[in-house]
C-alpha positions in Angstrom: -30.1 -144.3 -15.3 -29.9 -140.6 -16.2 -27.3 -138.4 -14.7 -28.2 -136.5 -11.5 -29.5 -133.3 -13.0 -30.3 -131.9 -9.5 -26.7 -132.1 -8.3 -24.2 -129.3 -7.6 -21.9 -130.9 -10.3 -23.9 -129.5 -13.2 -21.2 -126.9 -14.2 -18.5 -129.6 -14.0 -20.3 -132.2 -16.2 -19.1 -132.9 -19.7 -21.7 -131.5 -22.1 -21.8 -134.9 -23.9 -23.1 -136.5 -20.7 -25.7 -133.7 -20.5 -27.0 -134.6 -24.0 -26.4 -138.4 -24.0 -29.9 -139.4 -23.0 -31.6 -137.3 -25.7 -29.3 -138.9 -28.3 -29.8 -142.5 -27.0 -33.5 -142.6 -26.6 -35.4 -144.0 -29.6 -37.8 -141.7 -31.4 -39.8 -144.6 -32.9 -41.7 -147.4 -31.1 -39.3 -150.2 -30.2 -39.9 -154.0 -29.6 -38.8 -153.7 -25.9 -39.8 -151.8 -22.8 -37.5 -149.0 -21.8 -37.3 -147.3 -18.4 -35.2 -144.3 -17.5 -34.7 -143.3 -13.9 -33.9 -139.7 -13.3 -34.7 -136.5 -11.5 -38.4 -135.3 -11.5 -37.1 -131.8 -12.3 -33.6 -130.4 -13.0 -33.4 -128.7 -9.6 -34.9 -131.5 -7.6 -33.3 -134.6 -5.9 -36.6 -136.5 -6.1 -36.6 -139.2 -8.8 -39.0 -140.9 -11.1 -39.1 -143.8 -13.5 -40.3 -143.0 -17.0 -41.3 -146.2 -18.9 -42.1 -146.6 -22.6 -43.8 -150.0 -23.1 -42.9 -152.1 -26.2 -44.5 -150.7 -29.3 -45.2 -147.2 -27.9 -43.5 -143.9 -27.4 -45.9 -142.8 -24.7 -44.3 -142.5 -21.3 -45.7 -143.8 -18.0 -44.3 -141.8 -15.1 -43.9 -143.3 -11.6 -42.4 -141.2 -8.7 -39.9 -143.4 -6.9 -39.8 -141.7 -3.5 -36.0 -142.0 -3.6 -33.8 -139.0 -3.7 -30.7 -138.9 -6.0 -27.9 -138.4 -3.5 -26.3 -135.0 -4.0 -22.8 -136.5 -3.9 -23.5 -138.8 -6.8 -23.5 -137.2 -10.3 -24.0 -140.5 -12.2 -24.1 -144.2 -11.6 -21.6 -146.7 -13.0 -22.4 -150.2 -14.2 -20.4 -151.4 -11.2 -23.0 -149.9 -8.8 -26.1 -151.6 -10.2 -26.1 -154.9 -8.1 -25.1 -153.4 -4.8 -27.4 -151.6 -2.2 -26.1 -148.5 -0.5 -25.7 -150.4 2.8 -23.5 -153.2 1.3 -20.6 -153.8 3.7 -17.9 -153.7 1.0 -19.2 -151.6 -1.8 -21.9 -149.5 -0.1 -21.6 -145.8 0.6 -23.4 -146.2 3.9 -22.9 -149.7 5.3 -24.9 -150.7 8.4 -22.8 -150.1 11.6 -22.9 -153.8 12.6 -21.3 -154.7 9.2 -18.8 -151.8 8.9 -15.7 -154.0 9.5 -16.9 -157.2 7.9 -14.2 -157.0 5.1 -11.7 -154.8 6.9 -12.3 -152.0 4.4 -15.3 -150.3 2.9 -14.5 -149.4 -0.7 -17.8 -147.6 -1.3 -17.2 -145.1 1.5 -13.7 -144.0 0.5 -13.2 -140.3 -0.1 -9.9 -140.0 -1.9 -7.8 -136.9 -1.3 -4.1 -136.7 -2.0 -1.4 -136.2 -4.6 -1.8 -137.7 -8.0 0.4 -140.7 -8.8 0.7 -141.9 -5.1 -1.8 -144.8 -5.4 -0.9 -148.1 -7.0 -4.3 -148.2 -8.7 -5.9 -145.6 -11.0 -7.9 -143.2 -8.7 -10.7 -143.3 -11.3 -11.3 -146.9 -10.4 -11.9 -145.9 -6.8 -14.0 -142.9 -7.4 -16.6 -144.7 -9.5 -20.0 -145.1 -7.7 -20.0 -148.7 -6.4 -23.4 -148.9 -4.8 -26.9 -148.0 -6.2 -29.3 -145.7 -4.4 -32.0 -147.1 -6.6 -31.3 -150.7 -5.6 -34.7 -151.1 -3.8 -36.4 -150.1 -7.1 -34.3 -152.5 -9.1 -35.0 -155.3 -6.7 -38.7 -154.6 -6.9 -38.7 -154.6 -10.7 -36.7 -157.9 -10.8 -39.2 -159.6 -8.5 -42.2 -158.2 -10.5 -40.7 -159.5 -13.7 -39.9 -162.9 -12.4 -43.5 -163.2 -10.9 -45.3 -162.0 -14.0 -46.7 -164.4 -16.6 -44.7 -164.6 -19.9 -46.0 -161.9 -22.3 -46.2 -162.5 -26.1 -43.6 -160.6 -28.1 -44.5 -157.2 -29.3 -45.6 -156.9 -33.0 -42.5 -154.8 -33.5 -40.4 -157.8 -32.7 -41.5 -159.8 -35.7 -38.9 -160.6 -38.3 -40.6 -158.3 -40.9 -40.2 -155.3 -38.7 -37.2 -153.1 -39.5 -35.4 -151.1 -36.8 -36.0 -147.4 -37.0 -33.2 -145.6 -38.7 -32.4 -142.8 -36.2 -29.2 -141.4 -37.6 -27.4 -138.9 -35.4 -25.4 -136.5 -37.5 -24.3 -134.1 -34.7 -20.5 -134.1 -35.4 -19.7 -132.0 -32.3 -21.6 -134.5 -30.1 -19.8 -137.4 -31.7 -16.4 -135.8 -31.3 -17.2 -135.1 -27.6 -18.2 -138.7 -27.0 -15.0 -139.9 -28.7 -12.9 -137.6 -26.4 -14.8 -138.7 -23.4 -14.2 -142.4 -24.2 -10.5 -141.9 -24.6 -9.9 -139.9 -21.4 -8.1 -141.6 -18.5 -6.8 -140.2 -15.2 -3.3 -141.8 -15.4 -2.8 -144.0 -18.4 0.4 -145.5 -17.2 -1.3 -147.3 -14.3 -2.7 -150.8 -14.7 -6.1 -150.2 -13.3 
């Protein structure tokens, strides 16, 4: 999942996150299918799935009919398996399930003084539900129902992975800084 390029958070985003996708995507055909979900245009909340099939670099584009919510600037791995209406982790639980767990972690909007919580606020501000859950569910069902495909010719033992060396030192330094940042390192979570 790409960052939300149509959000109001653009000026607040780390430049490494802005460039991450371009640095991660392979420039050579790969032995696997790759799909990236992101905005149709930088100023638009509408999203699309761009898929490169195994052995190709040509993109197949599919509009999703799902808007990237303006309050979400990126997804976390925690969000992937939970729909937006999940009673515990969803940002918008169904009213009849609102009190099922006594708390709705996905709907918390934290405001207050730093250091007051017993958990790291960063743990509670991560996106915990996935606006693209219906798309993921559809893809999983499609994949499970599809007949097994033979491996791509690129997956053969003779094939060597493309060497796509990134030498952008500034980008590497920014990634390293990003990975070392924490909100309050003295807290256990």
